[in-house]
C-alpha positions as CSV (number, residue, x, y, z in Angstrom):
1,X,0.1,-0.1,0.0
2,X,2.7,2.5,0.8
3,X,4.4,1.9,-2.4
4,X,1.3,2.5,-4.4
5,X,0.8,5.8,-2.5
6,X,4.4,6.7,-3.2
7,X,4.2,6.1,-6.6
8,X,0.8,8.0,-7.0
9,X,2.3,11.1,-5.2
10,X,5.5,11.0,-7.6
11,X,3.1,10.9,-10.5
12,X,0.9,13.9,-9.5
13,X,4.0,15.8,-8.8
14,X,5.5,15.1,-11.9
15,X,2.3,16.2,-13.7
16,X,2.2,19.3,-11.6
17,X,6.1,20.1,-12.2
18,X,5.6,19.6,-15.9
19,X,2.5,21.9,-15.8
20,X,4.5,24.4,-13.9
21,X,7.5,24.4,-16.4
22,X,5.3,24.7,-19.5
23,X,3.3,27.4,-17.8
24,X,2.3,30.8,-19.6
25,X,3.5,34.1,-18.4
26,X,1.4,35.8,-15.6
27,X,0.7,38.7,-18.3
28,X,-0.1,36.3,-21.5
29,X,-2.4,37.1,-24.2
30,X,-5.8,34.8,-25.1
31,X,-3.7,33.6,-27.6
32,X,-0.8,32.5,-25.9
33,X,-3.1,30.7,-23.0
34,X,-5.8,29.2,-25.1
35,X,-3.5,28.2,-28.2
36,X,0.0,28.2,-27.0
37,X,0.8,30.9,-29.3
38,X,-0.1,28.3,-32.1
39,X,3.3,27.0,-31.8
40,X,2.7,23.4,-30.5
41,X,5.2,21.4,-32.3
42,X,4.3,18.1,-34.5
43,X,5.6,15.7,-31.4
44,X,3.5,17.4,-28.8
45,X,0.3,18.0,-31.0
46,X,0.3,14.2,-31.8
47,X,1.0,13.4,-28.3
48,X,-1.9,15.6,-26.8
49,X,-4.2,14.4,-29.6
50,X,-3.6,10.9,-28.9
51,X,-4.1,11.2,-25.1
52,X,-7.2,13.2,-25.7
53,X,-8.5,10.5,-27.9
54,X,-7.7,7.9,-25.6
55,X,-9.2,9.2,-22.2
56,X,-11.2,7.3,-19.4
57,X,-13.6,6.3,-22.0
58,X,-10.8,4.1,-23.7
59,X,-9.1,2.9,-20.4
60,X,-12.4,1.9,-18.7
61,X,-15.2,1.9,-21.2
62,X,-13.5,-0.1,-24.0
63,X,-11.8,-2.3,-21.7
64,X,-14.9,-3.3,-19.9
65,X,-16.6,-3.6,-23.3
66,X,-14.1,-5.9,-24.6
67,X,-14.3,-8.2,-21.6
68,X,-18.0,-8.3,-22.1
69,X,-18.2,-8.7,-25.9
70,X,-14.7,-10.0,-27.1
71,X,-12.5,-9.0,-29.8
72,X,-15.6,-8.0,-32.0
73,X,-15.7,-4.6,-29.9
74,X,-12.2,-3.4,-30.2
75,X,-12.1,-2.3,-33.9
76,X,-14.3,0.2,-32.7
77,X,-11.3,2.1,-31.1
78,X,-9.4,1.8,-34.6
79,X,-12.5,2.8,-36.2
80,X,-12.8,5.9,-33.9
81,X,-9.1,6.8,-34.1
82,X,-9.2,6.5,-38.1
83,X,-12.1,9.1,-38.1
84,X,-10.1,11.3,-35.9
85,X,-7.0,11.3,-38.2
86,X,-9.5,11.8,-41.2
87,X,-11.1,15.0,-39.8
88,X,-7.6,16.2,-38.7
89,X,-6.6,15.7,-42.5
90,X,-9.8,17.2,-44.2
91,X,-10.4,20.0,-41.3
92,X,-7.7,20.4,-39.1
93,X,-5.3,22.2,-41.7
94,X,-7.9,24.3,-42.8
95,X,-9.1,25.4,-39.4
96,X,-5.5,26.4,-38.4
97,X,-4.9,28.2,-41.3
98,X,-8.4,30.0,-40.7
99,X,-7.6,30.7,-37.4
100,X,-4.3,32.3,-37.8
101,X,-5.9,34.5,-40.7
102,X,-8.7,35.8,-38.8
103,X,-6.9,35.6,-35.2
104,X,-9.8,33.6,-33.8
105,X,-8.9,32.3,-30.3
106,X,-11.8,29.7,-29.6
107,X,-14.2,27.8,-31.9
108,X,-17.3,29.7,-31.3
109,X,-15.2,33.2,-32.4
110,X,-13.9,31.3,-35.6
111,X,-17.5,30.2,-36.6
112,X,-18.8,33.7,-35.8
113,X,-15.9,35.4,-38.2
114,X,-16.2,32.9,-40.9
115,X,-20.3,32.7,-41.2
116,X,-20.6,36.3,-39.8
117,X,-23.4,35.0,-37.5
118,X,-23.4,35.6,-33.9
119,X,-26.5,33.4,-33.6
120,X,-24.7,30.3,-35.1
121,X,-21.8,30.9,-33.0
122,X,-24.1,30.9,-30.0
123,X,-25.5,27.9,-30.9
124,X,-22.1,26.2,-31.6
125,X,-20.6,27.2,-28.3
126,X,-24.1,25.9,-26.5
127,X,-23.8,22.5,-28.1
128,X,-20.1,22.1,-27.3
129,X,-20.6,23.3,-23.6
130,X,-23.5,20.8,-23.2
131,X,-22.0,17.7,-24.8
132,X,-18.7,18.6,-23.5
133,X,-19.5,18.8,-19.8
134,X,-20.4,15.1,-19.6
135,X,-17.3,13.9,-21.4
136,X,-14.9,15.9,-18.9
137,X,-17.0,14.5,-15.8
138,X,-16.1,11.0,-17.1
139,X,-12.3,12.0,-16.4
140,X,-12.5,12.5,-12.5
141,X,-15.2,9.8,-12.2
142,X,-12.6,7.1,-13.7
143,X,-10.1,8.5,-11.5
144,X,-11.9,8.5,-8.5
145,X,-12.9,4.6,-9.2
146,X,-9.4,3.9,-9.8
147,X,-7.8,5.5,-6.8
148,X,-10.8,3.7,-4.6
149,X,-9.6,0.4,-6.0
150,X,-6.0,1.1,-5.9
151,X,-5.7,2.6,-2.3
152,X,-9.0,2.6,-1.0
153,X,-9.5,6.4,-1.0
154,X,-13.3,7.2,-1.2
155,X,-14.5,8.0,-4.4
156,X,-15.4,11.4,-4.2
157,X,-12.4,12.3,-2.4
158,X,-10.5,10.8,-5.4
159,X,-12.6,12.7,-8.1
160,X,-12.0,16.1,-6.0
161,X,-8.2,15.2,-6.0
162,X,-7.9,14.9,-9.5
163,X,-9.9,17.6,-10.4
164,X,-7.8,19.7,-8.3
165,X,-4.7,18.7,-9.8
166,X,-6.0,19.3,-13.4
167,X,-7.3,22.6,-12.6
168,X,-4.1,23.9,-11.0
169,X,-2.0,23.1,-14.3
170,X,-4.5,24.0,-16.5
171,X,-5.6,27.4,-15.1
172,X,-1.7,28.3,-14.5
173,X,-0.3,27.0,-17.8
174,X,-3.0,26.9,-20.5
175,X,-3.1,24.7,-23.6
176,X,1.0,24.5,-23.5
177,X,0.6,23.0,-20.1
178,X,-2.3,20.7,-21.1
179,X,-0.5,19.6,-24.1
180,X,2.9,18.6,-22.3
181,X,1.2,16.8,-19.5
182,X,-0.9,15.2,-22.1
183,X,2.5,13.9,-23.9
184,X,3.7,12.7,-20.8
185,X,0.6,10.8,-19.6
186,X,0.1,9.5,-23.0
187,X,3.5,8.0,-23.1
188,X,3.1,6.4,-19.6
189,X,-0.5,5.0,-20.6
190,X,1.3,3.2,-23.7
191,X,4.2,1.7,-21.7
192,X,2.1,0.6,-19.0
193,X,-0.6,-1.1,-21.3
194,X,2.0,-2.6,-23.1
195,X,3.8,-4.0,-20.0
196,X,0.4,-5.2,-18.7
197,X,-0.4,-7.1,-22.0
198,X,3.0,-8.7,-21.7
199,X,2.8,-9.5,-18.2
200,X,-0.8,-10.8,-18.3
201,X,0.4,-13.0,-21.5
202,X,3.4,-14.5,-20.0
203,X,1.2,-15.5,-17.0
204,X,-1.1,-17.7,-19.0
205,X,1.8,-19.1,-21.0
206,X,2.1,-16.8,-23.7
207,X,-0.3,-14.6,-25.9
208,X,-1.5,-17.7,-27.9
209,X,-1.9,-19.8,-25.1
210,X,-4.1,-17.3,-23.2
211,X,-6.1,-16.9,-26.1
212,X,-6.6,-20.8,-26.4
213,X,-7.8,-21.0,-22.7
214,X,-10.3,-17.9,-23.2
215,X,-11.7,-19.9,-26.5
216,X,-12.1,-22.9,-24.5
217,X,-13.8,-21.3,-21.6
218,X,-16.0,-18.5,-23.5
219,X,-16.0,-18.9,-27.4
220,X,-18.5,-16.3,-27.8
221,X,-15.9,-13.9,-27.1
222,X,-14.3,-14.6,-30.6
223,X,-17.4,-14.6,-32.6
224,X,-18.6,-11.8,-34.8
225,X,-21.6,-10.1,-34.5
226,X,-24.2,-10.1,-37.3
227,X,-23.6,-6.9,-39.7
228,X,-25.9,-4.2,-39.6
229,X,-25.8,-1.7,-42.4
230,X,-27.9,0.8,-40.9
231,X,-26.1,0.4,-37.4
232,X,-22.9,1.0,-39.4
233,X,-24.1,3.8,-41.1
234,X,-25.2,5.5,-37.8
235,X,-22.1,4.7,-36.1
236,X,-20.1,6.4,-39.0
237,X,-22.1,9.5,-38.9
238,X,-21.8,9.7,-35.0
239,X,-17.8,9.2,-35.2
240,X,-17.3,11.8,-37.9
241,X,-19.8,14.5,-36.3
242,X,-18.1,13.9,-32.9
243,X,-14.7,14.1,-34.3
244,X,-15.8,17.3,-36.1
245,X,-17.5,18.9,-33.1
246,X,-15.3,17.9,-30.1
247,X,-14.1,21.1,-28.1
248,X,-10.9,19.3,-27.3
249,X,-9.9,18.5,-31.0
250,X,-11.3,21.9,-32.2
251,X,-9.1,23.9,-29.9
252,X,-6.0,22.0,-30.9
253,X,-6.7,22.4,-34.6
254,X,-6.9,26.3,-34.0
255,X,-3.5,26.1,-32.3
């Protein structure tokens, strides 16, 4: 237990230190705070986009759904990531160029300038706020459950602790701090997931043997669900629209 607490404290301190190092100036402009002066490098931009896409929904939701439904569920993550890359290619560059040309800082501001419609800008901001808040709430909720399982911390205290840490480096450092902490956490997540896969596979005699055991105990986890054209069409539309309208993606495109 002591080891877990020490590791968690060290992890949180590293996050705060990265956020502090990447902080913006006390008298920074909105462009500096919200868009990191539009100077995020390729590596940092890629890291923050990946970490943003693979959030609590991925770590908790997808792993749980994969445990329940088997391999047939996992391609949905590749599908969603593919749409993120597609919208980045189709819209990201154009939004970045339009943002620099118009000096727009926020997505609703860019919509207002491009379409000369305050009403459309208001609707856009309202939609983003309404649908972003539940998505953001998932992150401290997942952290609360994780801390409760790891060290026995009460769920609500875990939510408050993680929310406070996020607020500290976000309010102080803006997008630059968020992007660099995203890059760090994305690398840590990838390495730990890879290590977990190797450890679990070795525990069961290797990856192939582990799959043989699962197949013998629950063959349904290897079955493919019936194809539903209408469901696939709806899912494609939802993925594309959500990739285009997510506040976290849009803000990074502007920067």
